[in-house]
N, C-alpha and C positions, 0 to 999 in steps of 0.2 A: 704278304703272302700265307700260305695258308700252316695251323702249327705244323701237317707231316712235310712239307716243302722243307719248313726250318732244320726237323728232325733229321732229314734224307740229306740234307747241307752237309750239320754237323755230324753225322756219323761216327765220323773220326778218330771223336773224343770221348765219344756216350753222348748216354742221353744229354737236353736238355733242359731245362724248366725253362719253362715260358711264363713271360708276369706285364702281363699289364700295366702303363705305364707312357705318361703327359702323350696321351692321344697315336703311340705305338706299344712296344713291347718291347722289352725286358729278357734275350737270351744270357743266359744262365751256364755255368759248365762247377760244379763239383763249387755252389756259392756263392763263384765270381762272374760278373757279369765282362761280357766279354763281344757283343755283341750291340747293336736296338735295329732295330725296322722303326721307320716311322713312312710315311705317305706312301708306302710301297716299297719302298729304300734300304736293301741292311748293308748297316755300315760295323766295319767289324772295328776295337779296341784296339790302340796304340799308342807308343810312347813313346823317343826319343830312332830307338833302333827299327820298329818295326814299321813307323809311319815312315821315315828314310826307303821298307820296302814296298809300302803300297806308291805312294809317289813316283820309282822309278818304274811301277809298273801301270803307271798310271791314273793314278785315284791325289784327288782333293782333300786337301782335310776337311770335312765338316765345318761348319762355321755360318751362323748368322749373327740378324743384327736384333740391337740391346729392343726394349723399346721402348722403352723412357730415354736411353745416353743415344739411341742410334746407336751406338759404340760394333763396333763386329769380336765379335766375341767365339773362338774357336776352342773345339768338342776335341777327347781325346779321342772320334772316328774317322775313316775313312770309308767307303764306296768297297764292296765288296769288288776287285774286280771281276770283270764281265766273265770273261774265259771255267768262271769259279763253278757259274752255273750248271754248262754245258760239261763237264773236265772234273772227274772224282778225283782222281791224282791232283788236279789246281785246288781246289774248293780244300784239300786235306792239308797241301801245305798253305793257304789264307784262313783257315780255322786252326792253324795249330801257333800262326803267327800269332793273329789274335790272342789267342787262350796264353801264350807263354808270356806275350806282355799284362795281360791282366796277372797274370803274375810278379811278375818284378814288378809291376804294383803295389800290387799289395791289395788286390782288389777284386 
């Protein structure tokens, strides 16, 4: 996603700061990371409460295999539900869910 698309998607929570990280982008609101974009996929920050909502909407928690051990490592991010890209109300719901999770997590 280009920066303008990201800003548009997150407009309901105000301007976001987009920073390069790990070959992707970190998306911040008021200094809190609320999402990451990696390999063209936007993933929202989550905790137990938000994760349950994302999973009910069909998203699966992002995980990867550790390079040295092969052990599965689950990260606190879930892909944004696909309907959010075309529906401003849906986008607002999920963006606010991610921001609320970031606030609860203190980051």
